[in-house]
C-alpha positions in Angstrom: 1.6 1.5 -37.2 1.5 0.2 -33.6 4.8 -1.7 -33.7 5.7 -5.3 -33.7 6.2 -7.6 -30.7 6.2 -11.3 -29.8 5.1 -13.3 -26.8 8.6 -13.1 -25.4 8.2 -9.2 -25.3 4.8 -9.5 -23.7 3.7 -7.2 -20.9 0.9 -8.1 -18.5 -2.0 -6.6 -20.5 -4.4 -7.8 -17.8 -3.0 -5.1 -15.6 -5.0 -2.7 -17.8 -8.6 -2.2 -16.5 -11.0 -3.8 -19.0 -8.5 -6.4 -20.3 -9.2 -9.9 -18.9 -7.9 -13.3 -20.0 -10.2 -13.4 -23.0 -9.3 -10.0 -24.3 -5.6 -10.6 -23.8 -5.8 -13.8 -25.7 -7.6 -12.1 -28.6 -5.0 -9.2 -28.5 -2.1 -11.7 -28.6 -3.7 -13.5 -31.5 -3.6 -10.1 -33.3 0.1 -9.7 -32.5 -0.5 -7.2 -29.7 1.6 -8.0 -26.6 2.9 -4.8 -25.2 1.8 -1.6 -23.5 3.8 0.3 -26.2 1.6 -1.3 -28.9 -1.6 -0.3 -27.1 -0.2 3.2 -26.5 0.3 3.6 -30.2 -3.4 3.0 -31.0 -5.3 5.7 -32.9 -9.1 5.9 -33.3 -9.0 3.7 -36.4 -6.8 1.1 -34.8 -9.1 1.1 -31.7 -12.1 0.5 -34.0 -10.4 -2.3 -36.0 -9.1 -4.1 -32.8 -12.5 -3.7 -31.1 -14.1 -5.4 -34.1 -11.5 -8.1 -34.4 -11.7 -9.1 -30.7 -15.4 -9.1 -30.9 -15.8 -7.0 -27.9 -18.4 -4.5 -26.8 -18.3 -1.6 -29.3 -16.2 1.3 -27.9 -14.8 -0.8 -25.1 -11.1 0.2 -25.8 -12.0 3.9 -25.8 -14.4 3.7 -22.9 -12.0 1.9 -20.7 -9.1 4.1 -21.9 -6.8 1.3 -22.8 -4.4 3.7 -24.6 -4.3 6.1 -21.7 -3.7 3.3 -19.3 -1.0 1.8 -21.4 0.8 5.1 -21.6 0.5 5.4 -17.9 2.1 1.9 -17.5 5.0 2.9 -19.7 5.5 6.1 -17.7 5.4 4.2 -14.4 7.9 1.7 -15.7 10.2 4.4 -17.0 10.0 6.2 -13.6 10.8 2.9 -11.7 13.7 2.3 -14.0 15.0 5.8 -13.4 14.7 5.4 -9.7 16.4 2.0 -9.8 19.3 3.5 -11.7 19.6 6.4 -9.3 19.6 4.0 -6.3 22.3 1.9 -8.0 24.4 5.0 -8.7 24.0 6.1 -5.0 25.1 2.6 -3.8 28.1 2.7 -6.1 29.2 6.1 -4.9 28.7 5.0 -1.3 30.8 1.9 -1.9 33.5 4.0 -3.5 33.5 6.4 -0.5 33.7 3.5 2.0 36.6 1.9 0.0 38.4 5.3 -0.1 37.9 5.8 3.6 39.2 2.3 4.3 42.3 2.9 2.1 43.0 6.1 3.9 42.6 4.4 7.3 45.1 1.8 6.3 47.5 4.4 4.9 47.2 6.4 8.2 47.8 3.2 10.2 50.9 2.4 8.1 52.3 6.0 8.5 51.7 5.7 12.3 53.6 2.4 12.4 56.5 3.6 10.3 56.9 6.7 12.4 57.0 4.6 15.6 59.7 2.3 14.1 61.9 5.3 13.4 62.0 6.3 17.1 
């Protein structure tokens, strides 16, 4: 089973070498919209889809659509991980800056209150 998806879940399948507008339209008509679905193809699925999209025999395997789809998924996961890491670093930086500002205000207040006692 390759999984289910809809047009709203669609990835840009044309980013995969060998998939143009025609192939993407045919894949979509078969309910194939995502890299994850392509990544789940086995040899039998490749053959069935190749026949259904009336493409050159062996095109899916020859152009390594499955391998490319898996690479796209890995690249997206890495980008998501890097974005989360960057967001966490920004959050920590903001917390440190806020703490430093609070400490500066507290130091300022202590300084003022010690002057007032004199």
